[in-house]
KEVOLUM-471512 format. One line per 3 residues: number of its first residue (from 0); for each residue x, y, z of C-alpha. Coordinates in steps of 0.05 Angstrom, whole numbers, always signed. Layout:
NUM> X Y Z | ...
***
This chain:
0> +225 +3533 +678 | +232 +3601 +701 | +304 +3606 +737
3> +298 +3622 +811 | +359 +3656 +824 | +421 +3671 +778
6> +491 +3699 +794 | +526 +3727 +739 | +610 +3740 +725
9> +602 +3760 +808 | +652 +3790 +844 | +656 +3807 +909
12> +711 +3853 +946 | +729 +3874 +1014 | +766 +3926 +1010
15> +825 +3914 +965 | +816 +3835 +978 | +779 +3795 +924
18> +740 +3743 +956 | +695 +3717 +896 | +717 +3732 +828
21> +667 +3718 +760 | +619 +3678 +787 | +561 +3647 +745
24> +511 +3597 +774 | +431 +3584 +776 | +373 +3550 +808
27> +315 +3524 +784 | +253 +3499 +819 | +251 +3442 +854
30> +335 +3436 +841 | +385 +3428 +897 | +454 +3454 +887
33> +509 +3440 +937 | +565 +3490 +951 | +637 +3467 +971
36> +703 +3489 +983 | +758 +3505 +1035 | +754 +3545 +1089
39> +754 +3615 +1067 | +743 +3601 +998 | +679 +3655 +1000
42> +626 +3604 +1003 | +578 +3643 +1060 | +601 +3702 +1020
45> +567 +3677 +959 | +499 +3660 +997 | +504 +3727 +1028
48> +502 +3761 +954 | +453 +3714 +934 | +410 +3742 +992
51> +417 +3811 +982 | +462 +3817 +1038 | +531 +3827 +1001
54> +533 +3885 +948 | +572 +3863 +889 | +632 +3895 +867
57> +620 +3874 +790 | +570 +3828 +753 | +499 +3817 +784
60> +439 +3777 +820 | +382 +3760 +788 | +329 +3741 +822
63> +253 +3710 +801 | +204 +3766 +814 | +180 +3773 +888
66> +215 +3706 +904 | +206 +3690 +978 | +278 +3657 +1007
69> +277 +3621 +1063 | +350 +3630 +1094 | +380 +3589 +1152
72> +447 +3624 +1176 | +513 +3577 +1195 | +507 +3614 +1273
75> +453 +3638 +1303 | +482 +3667 +1367 | +416 +3666 +1410
78> +432 +3679 +1500 | +418 +3616 +1532 | +402 +3651 +1595
81> +338 +3683 +1557 | +268 +3648 +1570 | +245 +3632 +1501
84> +200 +3569 +1478 | +207 +3547 +1408 | +142 +3567 +1398
87> +149 +3630 +1412 | +218 +3639 +1384 | +186 +3620 +1310
90> +135 +3671 +1327 | +185 +3723 +1325 | +178 +3772 +1262
93> +119 +3747 +1232 | +43 +3742 +1238 | +45 +3664 +1250
96> -7 +3629 +1285 | -6 +3569 +1331 | -28 +3526 +1272
99> +21 +3549 +1224 | +78 +3534 +1278 | +61 +3477 +1296
102> +48 +3452 +1220 | +124 +3478 +1197 | +152 +3438 +1263
105> +112 +3378 +1248 | +147 +3382 +1169 | +216 +3387 +1199
108> +200 +3326 +1242 | +209 +3364 +1311 | +131 +3385 +1331
111> +138 +3355 +1406 | +188 +3413 +1421 | +137 +3471 +1404
114> +142 +3485 +1485 | +208 +3479 +1500 | +262 +3524 +1509
117> +302 +3543 +1464 | +364 +3537 +1514 | +342 +3461 +1517
120> +346 +3435 +1445 | +402 +3395 +1424 | +439 +3418 +1360
123> +407 +3379 +1317 | +334 +3398 +1347 | +356 +3476 +1339
126> +385 +3460 +1265 | +306 +3435 +1244 | +281 +3492 +1278
129> +320 +3544 +1245 | +300 +3503 +1184 | +223 +3507 +1203
132> +231 +3583 +1215 | +255 +3582 +1134 | +195 +3540 +1122
135> +139 +3583 +1154 | +149 +3638 +1100 | +129 +3588 +1044
138> +196 +3589 +1011 | +206 +3584 +932 | +282 +3580 +949
141> +313 +3554 +1011 | +381 +3575 +1023 | +426 +3537 +1076
144> +491 +3555 +1105 | +524 +3494 +1131 | +462 +3468 +1160
147> +491 +3395 +1182 | +554 +3424 +1218 | +563 +3391 +1287
150> +522 +3333 +1265 | +541 +3258 +1267 | +534 +3222 +1203
153> +471 +3188 +1221 | +444 +3261 +1237 | +464 +3287 +1169
156> +439 +3234 +1126 | +367 +3245 +1172 | +371 +3325 +1154
159> +381 +3318 +1082 | +330 +3250 +1068 | +276 +3308 +1108
162> +301 +3366 +1055 | +289 +3327 +1004 | +225 +3308 +1034
165> +211 +3382 +1028 | +239 +3395 +964 | +189 +3346 +935
168> +130 +3374 +982 | +141 +3449 +975 | +170 +3445 +906
171> +219 +3489 +924 | +295 +3494 +897 | +356 +3485 +956
174> +417 +3516 +953 | +468 +3493 +1007 | +539 +3509 +1029
177> +569 +3442 +1057 | +621 +3438 +1109 | +650 +3367 +1076
180> +689 +3379 +1020 | +676 +3301 +994 | +613 +3280 +1022
183> +550 +3313 +1002 | +476 +3303 +1001 | +464 +3244 +950
186> +407 +3278 +916 | +442 +3343 +895 | +431 +3362 +829
189> +493 +3394 +824 | +558 +3403 +860 | +599 +3468 +856
192> +663 +3471 +885 | +690 +3542 +898 | +754 +3571 +922
195> +746 +3647 +899 | +714 +3629 +834 | +687 +3561 +810
198> +735 +3503 +809 | +698 +3449 +788 | +618 +3424 +781
201> +585 +3357 +780 | +545 +3304 +803 | +554 +3266 +862
204> +568 +3187 +854 | +518 +3156 +899 | +566 +3102 +927
207> +522 +3074 +991 | +531 +3004 +968 | +608 +3009 +957
210> +660 +2982 +1009 | +686 +3054 +1020 | +628 +3083 +1038
213> +606 +3033 +1088 | +679 +3034 +1116 | +666 +3111 +1126
216> +596 +3113 +1147 | +570 +3046 +1169 | +493 +3024 +1143
219> +457 +3080 +1177 | +457 +3134 +1129 | +402 +3099 +1087
222> +442 +3127 +1007 | +432 +3193 +1032 | +499 +3219 +1033
225> +548 +3210 +970 | +619 +3228 +949 | +638 +3278 +904
228> +703 +3274 +864 | +735 +3337 +847 | +769 +3347 +780
231> +809 +3412 +778 | +854 +3437 +725 | +890 +3495 +762
234> +924 +3515 +822 | +922 +3577 +870 | +991 +3581 +880
237> +992 +3647 +836 | +933 +3673 +879 | +960 +3704 +954
240> +892 +3704 +984 | +866 +3635 +959 | +935 +3609 +960
243> +946 +3530 +974 | +983 +3462 +970 | +949 +3431 +933
246> +893 +3435 +881 | +846 +3492 +912 | +865 +3477 +983
249> +854 +3414 +992 | +917 +3378 +1003 | +912 +3390 +1086
252> +837 +3380 +1088 | +843 +3313 +1059 | +895 +3292 +1099
255> +846 +3304 +1150 | +797 +3262 +1115 | +831 +3211 +1105
258> +851 +3210 +1181 | +785 +3216 +1201 | +760 +3151 +1147
261> +814 +3116 +1182 | +793 +3125 +1254 | +712 +3109 +1235
264> +733 +3046 +1186 | +738 +3015 +1260 | +677 +3033 +1282
267> +338 +3611 +769 | +324 +3699 +734 | +272 +3751 +710
270> +288 +3819 +758 | +356 +3839 +766 | +367 +3860 +843
273> +440 +3890 +854 | +495 +3908 +806 | +565 +3924 +822
276> +594 +3996 +807
***
């Protein structure tokens, strides 16, 4: 099997601040890799390095030759006073005809919004439009930066189910950042936790029938979500940039997750493309 993209011993610095150190990972065709980590851990920087938007300080990124990447950014600011329809927005930057645009929207479940103004879309609809924009490239690799941020749990589950369908239809690999430390897409082949470096990695535990899962999410997520249990053998107290009061920065965020749970209980590589100096 041909690896789509691979990072080897990747280190990224902003000035004297080391954001990522010694990160090695790869994505294979049809594989889903989920990246998690606390705020400021380097997740978005890692994705930007993989797509070539950040230059490594050391190490390298390898891509399969002529790799087609579809990218969905964490934030895309659009002037909401600018009159532009979804179809017109998707036609920007490419020679896509109406039939191809309609097919892409249909593939992500929002064919009906083609004629609507971008400003009138809900958050979930806009995320799907951004995904349709990525799908228009016939990607071999989808790179998604917190694509479900701002969605409720049923919305997150529906989005993940759609991604699983897409990867089987297109045959693409997927690497995405999740803003949630512990709840990830159940169909993830691997979950990689980073906080300046890779802290741990493994597979998610599918718990859709467990009482804890039902207490958190109810019955409406269709098994699309799973819990990921972190196994860290080190602390970051020695690291000023990524210092925390628990293993890899989870003490505060785990407390927030517990409070949220209590509230809800009531209701791959062939060609080197960049190297460091």
